C-alpha positions, 0 to 999 in steps of 0.5 A: 148747178144741181137740180133740187130733189124733194125730200121724202118723195119716192120717184116710183110714186110719181109714175102712178097717179093718185086715182090709179093707185086708189083704184088698184088698192080697191080692186085688191081689197075686193079680190081679197074679200071675194076670196075670204067669202068663197073660203068661208062659204065652202067651209060653212057648206061642208058643215051645214050640208051634213048637218041638214042630211042628219036632221032630215034623215032622223025625222023620216020613216024607215021607208023614206030613209031607204027609198027616198033621197037623202036631201029630200024633206021628211014629209010627213015628219016621223018620230019613230026613229027617235023612239027606236033609238031611245030604246036600243041605246038605252038613252037615259042610262047611257046619257047619264054615264056620258054626262058623269064622265064629262063632268068628272073630266071638266072638274078634274081638268080645271082643278089639277091644271090650275094647281099645276100651273100656279106652282109652275108659274111661281117657281119657274126659276127652279129646274124641277118645275120648269122641266115639269112644264116642258114634260107636260108640253111633250105629252101633247105630242103623245096620242092615246093610241100609242099607249092604248095597250099599256093603259088598258092593262093598267086600268084592268089591274087596278080595277078601273076598267069602267067609266071612272077610269075613262074619266081619269084618263080623260083628265090626264090627257087634257092636262098638257094643253090646259096647263099651257093655257093656264100658265100663260094666263097666270103670267099676265096677272100682276104680282102686286095683287098677291103681294098685297094679300100676303101682306095682310096675312093671307096664306098660299091657299087663301091667295090661290082660292080666294084671289087667283082662282076667281081671276082664272074664270075666263080661262077656266071656261075655255079649258072646261069647254075643250075638256067637255067636247073632247070627253063627250065625243071620245069613242076610242078610249071608252070602247078600249077601257070599259069592259062592261058593255052596259056602262059604255058612253053614247058614242060607243053604244051607237057603234055597237047597235049600228049593225043591228039597224044598218038599213034603218038609217032614220034610227041611226041618224036619230041616235047620232042627232040625240048624242050630238045635240048636247055638245052643239048646245053647250058650244053655241052657248059658251063659244064666246068664252072660248075666244075671250079666254084665249084673247085675254090671256094673250093681250094682258 
């Protein structure tokens, strides 16, 4: 006579009492939480400590910056570094140039990427559009230093060795990543919306600008933020392309004047802080759109 065996019960489960199993699971979760906490703390300190040193040095006098400790508080607080950095870097002019380059980059990237993504997503069955998408994806693995020499020569030949040429190149190098994001987002939009608009007599242009483009607002915000940060913080492209030193952007001017006040750390850090502040403010205000745009494109 055979002994009946309970169906659905693993014999290994009988060896571990329920309280012991719960205790072990709780210890595993606590260990995981502590690991995550330590990793996040280290990552936060790697950002906060340099930021604290930058702010502290920017508000010190020249004597405090040279003789004092980098981690000490600026007592008394001095704005002399900001005044000198404002003059040496000609901050109003360079700030306007940087804002102009970033604005053209963001606008051009969003418009060209949405148009290209719309054409690719609606003509995916055609080889030309499908291979164009793969070509753009391959361009993501082509960094600017690889083609820097040819770009410098071409922009000089067509007289675009100025901030306008820098903005155009920024748009071109942002297209690959932006088209990939927009194409994935467009595929999640129901085709019935466009079909109903066409049944009412809407042309392709009306469908895109009045129906599709407004629906791309979350992803447009995400692409715009990435394009702005890449353009605002770029150093290599402006310094190589722009031939006139008076038309350089903020990151380049900081490097130009670095040797002039190499010992005045308060001036250099004040200049870094003034150039860094706009990008930090923009990211803090719009960071929620970065996550929401990416998640909406992935979930829909």
